[in-house]
C-alpha positions in Angstrom: 0.0 0.0 -0.1 1.3 3.4 -0.7 0.8 5.1 2.7 1.2 8.7 1.3 3.6 9.4 4.1 7.1 10.6 4.0 9.4 10.9 7.0 11.4 14.2 7.7 13.6 15.4 10.1 15.1 18.8 11.4 18.4 18.8 13.2 20.1 21.6 15.0 23.5 20.2 16.0 26.3 21.8 18.1 28.3 24.0 15.9 31.9 25.0 16.0 32.0 28.5 14.5 34.4 28.7 11.6 35.4 25.1 12.1 33.9 23.5 8.8 35.7 20.1 9.4 34.2 19.7 12.8 30.8 20.6 11.6 31.1 18.3 8.7 31.9 15.4 11.0 28.7 16.3 13.0 26.6 16.5 9.9 27.7 13.1 8.7 26.9 11.5 11.9 23.2 13.2 11.7 23.1 12.1 8.1 24.0 8.4 9.1 21.2 8.7 11.6 18.7 9.9 9.2 19.5 7.2 6.7 19.0 4.5 9.4 15.5 6.1 10.1 14.6 6.1 6.5 14.4 9.9 6.6 13.3 11.4 3.2 14.3 14.9 4.0 16.9 16.1 6.4 17.2 19.8 7.1 20.1 21.7 8.9 20.2 25.2 10.0 21.2 28.2 7.8 25.0 28.4 7.2 25.5 25.4 9.4 28.8 24.3 7.7 30.7 27.4 8.7 28.5 28.7 11.5 25.9 31.4 11.1 27.9 33.8 13.4 31.1 33.5 11.5 30.5 37.2 10.5 33.2 38.5 8.2 35.3 35.3 8.1 32.6 33.9 5.7 34.4 36.1 3.1 37.8 34.4 3.5 38.7 32.0 0.9 40.0 29.4 3.3 36.5 29.1 4.8 34.8 29.2 1.4 37.1 26.4 0.1 36.6 24.4 3.2 32.8 24.6 2.7 32.9 23.5 -0.9 35.2 20.5 0.1 32.7 19.7 2.9 30.0 19.8 0.3 31.8 17.3 -1.9 32.3 15.0 1.1 28.6 15.0 1.8 27.9 14.3 -1.9 30.1 11.1 -1.6 28.4 10.1 1.6 25.0 10.4 0.1 25.6 8.1 -2.9 23.0 5.4 -3.1 20.9 7.2 -0.5 17.5 8.4 -1.0 17.5 11.0 1.7 17.6 14.5 0.6 20.1 16.5 2.7 19.4 20.2 2.9 22.2 22.1 4.5 23.3 25.8 4.9 26.4 27.2 3.4 28.1 30.2 1.9 28.2 30.0 -1.9 30.0 32.3 -4.3 27.9 33.1 -7.5 29.1 35.6 -10.1 31.7 37.1 -7.7 29.0 37.8 -5.1 28.4 35.8 -1.8 25.1 34.4 -1.0 23.7 32.5 2.1 22.4 29.2 0.5 20.6 26.0 0.9 22.5 23.2 -0.7 20.2 20.2 -1.7 22.1 16.9 -2.1 20.9 13.4 -2.8 22.5 10.2 -4.1 26.0 11.8 -4.9 24.3 14.7 -6.7 23.8 18.4 -5.8 20.2 19.0 -6.9 20.1 22.6 -6.6 21.7 25.7 -4.6 18.9 28.1 -3.4 20.0 31.5 -2.1 18.4 33.6 0.5 16.1 36.0 -1.0 16.1 38.9 1.4 19.0 40.1 3.6 18.1 41.7 6.9 19.9 45.0 7.4 19.7 44.7 11.1 22.5 42.2 11.4 25.9 41.5 9.9 24.6 39.5 7.1 23.9 42.6 5.2 27.7 43.4 4.8 28.8 40.0 3.7 25.8 38.4 1.7 23.9 39.6 -1.4 20.0 39.2 -1.8 19.1 36.2 -4.1 15.8 37.4 -5.0 15.3 36.8 -8.8 19.0 35.6 -9.3 19.1 32.5 -11.6 21.8 30.7 -13.4 24.3 27.8 -13.2 27.0 27.3 -10.4 30.0 25.0 -10.6 30.4 23.2 -7.3 32.4 19.9 -6.8 32.7 19.6 -10.5 29.1 19.7 -11.0 27.0 22.3 -12.8 24.1 23.0 -10.6 20.9 25.2 -10.8 21.3 28.4 -8.7 18.5 30.3 -7.6 15.0 30.0 -6.4 13.4 26.4 -7.5 11.3 23.7 -6.4 12.5 20.1 -6.4 10.2 17.3 -7.6 11.1 14.5 -5.1 8.9 11.6 -5.7 5.2 10.7 -5.9 3.4 13.7 -4.6 6.3 15.4 -2.7 7.6 18.8 -4.2 10.2 20.7 -1.9 10.6 24.3 -1.7 13.2 26.3 0.4 13.3 29.5 2.3 16.2 31.0 4.4 15.9 32.8 7.8 14.2 36.2 7.3 12.8 35.0 4.0 9.9 33.6 6.1 9.3 37.1 7.7 8.9 39.0 4.2 5.7 40.2 2.9 6.0 37.8 -0.2 8.0 35.1 1.0 9.9 32.5 -1.3 7.7 29.7 0.5 4.6 31.4 -0.8 6.1 31.5 -4.4 7.2 28.0 -4.1 3.8 26.7 -3.0 2.3 28.6 -5.8 4.9 26.8 -8.1 3.7 23.3 -6.8 5.7 22.9 -3.7 3.8 21.2 -0.7 6.9 20.9 1.5 9.0 23.9 2.6 12.4 23.6 4.4 13.3 26.6 6.4 16.8 27.1 7.2 17.2 29.7 9.8 19.6 31.6 12.0 17.1 34.2 13.3 18.3 35.4 16.7 16.4 34.3 19.7 14.3 36.8 21.7 11.5 36.6 24.4 8.3 35.1 22.8 10.1 35.1 19.3 10.0 31.4 19.2 6.2 31.3 19.9 5.8 33.8 17.1 7.8 31.7 14.6 5.8 28.6 15.4 2.6 30.8 14.9 3.9 31.7 11.5 4.5 28.0 10.6 1.1 27.1 11.6 -0.5 29.9 9.7 1.6 29.6 6.5 1.3 25.8 6.4 -2.5 26.1 6.6 -2.7 29.1 4.1 -0.7 27.2 1.6 -1.7 23.6 2.4 1.9 22.7 2.9 4.2 21.1 5.6 7.0 23.2 7.1 10.3 21.7 8.2 12.0 24.6 10.2 15.3 24.5 12.0 17.2 27.3 13.8 20.9 27.7 14.6 21.3 26.8 18.3 22.9 28.1 21.6 26.4 26.9 20.5 26.7 29.7 18.0 28.8 32.6 19.0 27.0 34.7 21.8 29.0 37.9 21.2 25.7 39.8 20.3 22.9 37.1 20.1 21.7 33.9 21.3 20.1 31.4 19.2 17.2 29.1 20.1 18.0 25.8 18.2 14.3 25.4 17.7 13.2 22.6 15.5 9.7 22.2 14.3 7.5 20.3 11.7 4.1 21.9 10.9 1.4 20.4 8.7 -1.5 22.2 7.3 -1.9 24.5 10.4 -0.8 21.9 13.1 2.7 21.6 14.8 3.4 18.0 14.5 6.7 18.0 16.4 8.9 20.7 18.1 12.1 20.5 20.1 13.5 22.0 23.2 14.8 25.6 22.9 18.2 27.1 24.1 19.4 23.6 25.0 23.3 22.8 25.0 22.5 19.6 23.1 21.8 18.7 19.7 18.2 18.7 18.7 16.9 16.1 16.3 13.1 15.6 15.6 11.4 13.1 13.3 7.9 13.6 11.9 5.7 11.9 9.3 4.2 14.1 6.6 1.0 13.1 5.1 1.2 14.2 1.4 -2.3 12.8 0.7 -3.7 15.2 3.0 -1.6 18.2 1.7 -2.6 17.4 -2.0 -6.4 17.1 -1.0 -6.4 20.4 0.7 -4.5 22.0 -2.0 -7.0 20.7 -4.6 -9.8 22.0 -2.6 -8.7 25.3 -1.1 -7.5 27.6 -3.8 -6.6 28.0 -7.5 -3.4 29.9 -8.0 -4.2 33.3 -9.6 -2.5 34.3 -12.9 -0.6 37.0 -11.2 1.5 34.5 -9.6 2.8 33.2 -12.9 5.3 36.1 -12.9 6.9 34.5 -9.8 6.9 30.7 -11.1 10.1 28.9 -9.8 11.7 26.4 -12.1 11.2 22.7 -11.2 14.3 20.4 -10.9 14.0 16.6 -10.3 15.7 14.6 -7.6 18.1 11.7 -8.4 16.1 9.0 -6.6 12.7 8.4 -5.3 12.4 8.9 -1.5 12.2 6.0 1.0 9.1 4.0 0.4 7.6 3.8 4.1 5.6 0.7 5.2 3.0 0.9 7.8 5.4 -0.2 10.5 7.7 2.8 9.6 5.2 5.2 10.2 5.2 6.6 13.8 2.2 9.2 13.3 -0.5 8.9 16.0 -4.1 9.3 15.1 -6.6 10.6 17.6 -9.9 8.5 17.4 -12.0 11.5 18.2 -11.4 13.6 15.2 -14.0 16.2 15.7 -12.8 17.3 19.1 -9.7 19.2 19.9 -7.2 17.3 22.0 -6.6 19.8 24.7 -9.5 20.2 27.2 -9.1 23.9 27.3 -9.3 24.1 23.6 -12.2 21.6 23.5 -14.5 23.8 25.7 -13.7 26.8 23.8 -14.6 24.9 20.7 -17.8 23.6 22.3 -18.8 27.2 23.2 -18.1 28.5 19.8 -20.2 25.8 18.1 -23.2 26.4 20.3 -23.0 30.2 19.7 -22.9 29.5 16.0 -26.0 27.2 16.2 -28.0 29.6 18.2 -26.9 32.6 16.1 -28.0 30.7 12.9 -31.5 29.8 14.5 -31.9 33.3 15.7 -31.3 34.7 12.2 -33.7 32.4 10.7 -36.5 33.3 13.4 -35.9 37.0 12.8 -36.0 36.6 9.0 -39.5 34.9 9.1 -40.8 37.1 12.0 -41.1 34.0 14.2 -41.0 34.1 17.9 -41.9 30.4 18.8 -40.2 27.2 18.3 -41.5 23.6 18.2 -39.2 20.6 19.2 -39.9 16.9 19.4 -38.2 16.0 22.5 -37.3 12.3 22.8 -35.0 12.3 25.7 -32.2 11.2 23.2 -29.0 12.9 22.4 -29.9 14.9 19.3 -33.2 16.4 20.5 -31.5 17.4 23.7 -28.8 19.2 21.9 -31.4 20.8 19.9 -33.3 21.8 23.1 -30.0 23.4 24.5 -29.6 25.4 21.1 -33.1 26.5 21.3 -33.0 27.8 24.8 -29.7 29.8 24.1 -31.3 31.1 21.0 -34.4 32.4 22.9 -32.1 33.9 25.5 -30.4 35.6 22.4 -33.5 37.1 21.2 -34.7 38.0 24.8 -37.7 35.8 24.6 -38.9 33.5 27.3 -38.2 29.8 27.6 -42.1 29.0 27.3 -41.9 30.0 23.8 -40.2 26.7 23.0 -42.9 24.1 22.9 -41.5 20.7 23.6 -43.6 17.8 22.5 -42.9 14.2 23.7 -44.3 11.5 21.4 -44.3 8.3 23.0 -44.7 5.3 20.8 -44.1 1.5 20.6 -40.5 1.7 21.4 -40.4 4.5 24.0 -38.8 3.5 27.3 -39.5 5.1 30.7 -35.9 6.5 30.9 -36.0 8.5 27.8 -39.6 9.6 28.5 -38.8 10.7 31.9 -35.6 12.5 30.8 -37.6 14.4 28.1 -40.2 15.5 30.6 -37.7 16.6 33.1 -35.6 18.5 30.7 -38.6 20.4 29.3 -39.8 21.2 32.9 -36.2 22.1 34.1 -35.8 24.7 31.3 -39.3 26.1 31.7 -40.6 25.3 28.4 -44.2 24.6 27.3 -44.6 20.9 27.3 -47.2 18.6 25.5 -47.5 14.8 25.4 -49.1 13.3 22.2 -49.0 9.5 22.0 -48.6 8.2 18.4 -49.6 4.7 19.2 -53.5 5.0 18.3 -52.7 7.1 15.1 -50.1 4.6 13.8 -52.3 1.5 14.5 -55.0 3.3 12.4 -52.6 4.0 9.8 -51.5 0.4 9.7 -55.3 -0.6 9.0 -55.4 2.2 6.3 -52.4 0.6 4.5 -53.2 -2.9 5.3 -50.1 -3.5 7.6 -50.0 -6.1 10.1 -48.9 -4.6 13.5 -47.1 -7.7 14.3 -44.8 -7.5 11.5 -41.8 -5.3 12.4 -40.5 -4.2 9.1 -39.4 -0.8 7.7 -43.1 0.3 7.3 -43.6 -0.5 11.1 -40.7 1.7 12.1 -41.0 4.4 9.4 -44.8 5.0 10.1 -44.0 6.0 13.5 -41.3 8.4 12.6 -43.5 10.1 10.0 -46.5 10.2 12.2 -44.3 12.2 14.7 -43.0 14.6 12.0 -46.6 15.1 10.7 -47.7 16.0 14.2 -44.8 18.5 14.7 -45.2 20.2 11.3 -48.9 20.6 11.7 -48.4 21.8 15.4 -45.7 24.4 14.2 -48.3 25.7 11.6 -51.0 25.8 14.2 -48.8 28.0 16.6 -47.1 30.0 14.0 -44.0 28.5 15.1 -40.6 27.0 13.6 -39.9 23.3 13.8 -36.4 22.7 14.9 -34.7 19.8 13.4 -32.6 17.4 15.5 -30.8 15.0 13.0 -27.0 15.1 13.3 -24.2 14.9 10.8 -23.3 11.2 11.5 -27.0 10.0 10.9 -27.4 12.1 7.6 -24.0 10.6 6.4 -25.2 7.1 7.1 -28.8 7.6 6.1 -29.9 6.6 9.6 -33.0 8.7 9.4 -36.6 8.1 8.0 -37.1 10.0 4.6 -39.6 12.6 5.1 -39.8 12.2 8.6 -37.1 13.0 11.2 -35.0 13.6 7.9 -37.2 16.8 7.5 -37.7 20.0 9.6 -38.0 23.7 9.1 -34.4 24.2 10.2 -31.9 21.6 11.1 -29.6 23.0 13.8 -27.6 19.9 14.2 -27.1 19.2 10.5 -23.5 19.8 10.7 -22.6 18.3 14.1 -21.4 14.6 14.3 -22.5 12.2 16.9 -19.3 12.2 18.9 -19.4 16.2 19.0 -23.1 16.1 20.0 -22.2 14.0 23.1 -19.4 16.4 24.0 -21.6 19.5 23.6 -24.3 18.0 25.9 -21.6 17.2 28.5 -20.2 20.6 28.1 -23.5 22.3 28.7 -24.0 20.0 31.9 -21.2 21.9 33.4 -23.1 25.2 33.1 -26.5 24.4 34.5 -27.9 23.4 38.0 -27.1 19.9 39.3 -30.6 18.6 38.7 -30.5 19.3 35.0 -26.8 18.4 34.8 -27.7 14.8 36.2 -30.3 14.6 33.5 -28.0 15.7 30.7 -25.2 13.3 31.8 -27.8 10.6 31.9 -29.0 11.2 28.3 -25.3 10.9 27.1 -25.2 7.6 29.0 -28.3 6.2 27.5 -27.8 3.9 24.4 -28.4 5.5 21.1 -31.5 4.3 19.6 -34.5 5.6 17.4 -36.8 3.7 19.8 -39.1 2.4 17.0 -39.0 -1.3 18.3 -40.5 -2.3 21.6 -38.3 -2.5 24.6 -37.1 -5.7 26.1 -39.0 -7.5 29.0 -37.2 -5.3 31.6 -38.5 -2.1 29.8 -35.0 -1.4 28.5 -33.9 -0.2 25.1 -33.7 -3.2 22.7 -33.0 -1.4 19.4 -29.5 -0.2 19.8 -28.2 1.8 16.7 -24.5 1.0 17.2 -25.4 -2.8 17.3 -26.5 -2.5 13.8 -24.3 0.3 12.4 -21.0 -0.1 14.4 -19.7 2.6 16.8 -20.5 6.2 15.9 -16.9 7.3 16.9 -15.5 4.8 14.1 -17.9 6.1 11.5 -17.0 9.7 12.4 -13.4 8.9 12.0 -14.3 7.5 8.4 -16.5 10.4 7.6 -14.0 13.1 8.5 -11.0 11.6 6.6 -13.4 10.5 3.6 -14.8 13.8 3.2 -12.2 16.2 4.3 -9.3 14.7 2.5 -10.6 12.0 0.1 -8.4 9.3 1.5 -8.6 5.8 0.0 -10.1 2.8 1.9 -6.9 1.3 2.5 -5.6 4.5 4.1 -8.7 4.9 6.3 -8.5 1.3 7.5 -4.7 1.8 8.3 -5.3 5.0 10.2 -8.3 3.6 12.0 -6.3 0.4 13.0 -3.9 2.9 14.6 -6.5 5.1 16.3 -8.4 2.3 17.8 -5.7 -0.1 18.5 -6.7 -2.2 21.6 -10.3 -1.1 21.4 -11.6 -2.7 18.2 -10.4 -5.7 16.3 -9.0 -4.9 12.7 -11.7 -7.2 11.2 -14.5 -5.2 12.9 -13.0 -2.0 11.7 -13.0 -3.4 8.1 -16.6 -4.4 8.4 -17.7 -1.0 9.6 -15.8 0.6 6.9 -17.8 -1.5 4.3 -21.0 -0.3 6.1 -19.9 3.2 6.1 -19.1 3.3 2.3 -22.4 1.4 1.3 -24.6 3.6 3.5 -23.0 6.7 2.4 -23.3 6.2 -1.2 -26.9 4.7 -1.2 -28.3 7.4 1.1 -27.3 10.6 -0.8 -30.8 10.9 -2.1 -31.8 11.8 1.7 -28.9 14.6 1.7 -29.9 16.1 -1.6 -33.0 17.6 -0.1 -32.0 18.6 3.3 -33.6 21.4 5.2 -31.3 24.5 5.7 -29.0 24.3 8.7 -25.7 26.0 9.7 -22.2 24.6 8.8 -20.1 24.7 12.0 -17.0 22.8 11.0 -14.6 21.7 8.2 -16.8 18.8 7.0 -20.3 19.4 5.5 -22.8 17.6 3.5 -25.2 20.3 2.5 -26.1 19.8 -1.2 -26.1 23.6 -1.5 -22.3 24.2 -0.9 -20.4 21.4 0.5 -21.4 17.9 -1.0 -22.7 17.9 -4.6 -22.9 14.1 -5.4 -25.2 12.0 -7.6 -27.7 10.0 -5.8 -26.9 6.9 -7.8 -23.2 7.1 -7.9 -21.5 3.5 -7.9 -19.4 2.7 -4.8 -17.8 -0.7 -5.9 -14.4 1.0 -6.4 -14.5 2.2 -2.8 -14.9 -1.3 -1.4 -11.7 -2.6 -3.0 -9.4 -3.1 -0.1 
């Protein structure tokens, strides 16, 4: 399987200023270490071979000759290796000196890329020229090498660009131009002096720029072993991918920093396809593309050390998760408030089952009424007990409505449904799709008509996970006047209800937590002999956390089934067996494709995350698309 991953490393070794031989020896050790780890790209700091603080000594022919000899030694060491080495060195071109990144692989110098911008605030300005728009060919180690800004086609989907030091701080950075020219990985060789909060600022830039350009960033700074005559350097190494810092090192350490990370090229390419089209104005800045000598290391599954979180729709830090939850609830309530204002409506109707989705819809509705300074009794909660309603969900529904001060009605659907069975000639003892769906449609008919009667808006409850899997009754719970949960997956619904439980009184909080603990069920089949829920959704479909995992990566990045399964095995290792994960993936694919017709006519509802299925802007998909190719794994 092509995993779509490559392994990259950033190293900030101890440096001996102006001692090229000692730095070369250290670089060779790091290079051997990288080869053993199947590193595809290894990045050193700016001017590493001579030291970034060598100042005027970089002009001396002894140092320049030593650097070129060191590059030749590195070339020889790289023979028969797939690893691309990116190292900083001073290079003469047309009698001017440039701070450069020298790219080596398999005994060949692929390119020499100069620093585009020179910061006038440090000594570099008196020794180095700016390399912006400088192009040509330079002779190094008996090789004629492209000189100037370029991108390097490595293998498969990997295209490498380079920026050096203050280039990353410029308004039009070489990295931006490289990404416009096809690069999806940027190596940043830096010797930016350290300062209070500077490291946080640089990491913020890496996150922002990697997200903006759908790229990965390999950043490495000169370290504390550089001369401290005027500055101290952090030795920060960091790898960012598409807005996220994957790995980072210590800073201001006396030890070498060496970090390794796996870059997901499939993810980057998917985002690049979706996010933007390069405007024609950028054609003036297109960088030439050169090719690597060898394909990068092919990584097997066991070579990949990336960890995948199982709960993909939740941030990993609790503090971030709470902020995330509050923002989503604000978005949902703001959207519902806008719809109410637009149609001149001051009342809401909600079918309250005592289950997760309708409970979240209740919480959003209460927030909305508060936002519009309307009383909570303007929310009419209707509990509609049927053949499968259990006392647990029934009592929770009643208690929630009363606890929030809502208007409450109870309308049993049993009698009307039995009469309907007679009308259509259905035997009430045959518990097939008609048996279940007739109940769901009866509930929706009552809620719709009641909304008309009261001049109210019927709030939809169905969530993203159910809609993706088609786990809803067409023209029943599938339909409403506004679907506040349409972009909220089941795992996030659970978290949002738990979050709100922290901000209400203990009595209501206990009910909310019991709702979360209740088995997920449409309650359309009778309970067991003890009155407990017999029809459990996850027993039929598989766990929602697994389906949410598949849903996120399938829609967000278009990953292959093989890759989805590989990632799921990592994410749920020890919790679910691989065979189970494979079965649930097949369930997901089949249900996702065959239920598009339900998503093609969804009610309006707000998008709150990066994955959406609205036919009006997020997912335009034929309802009869074939899925056979997506089951070949």
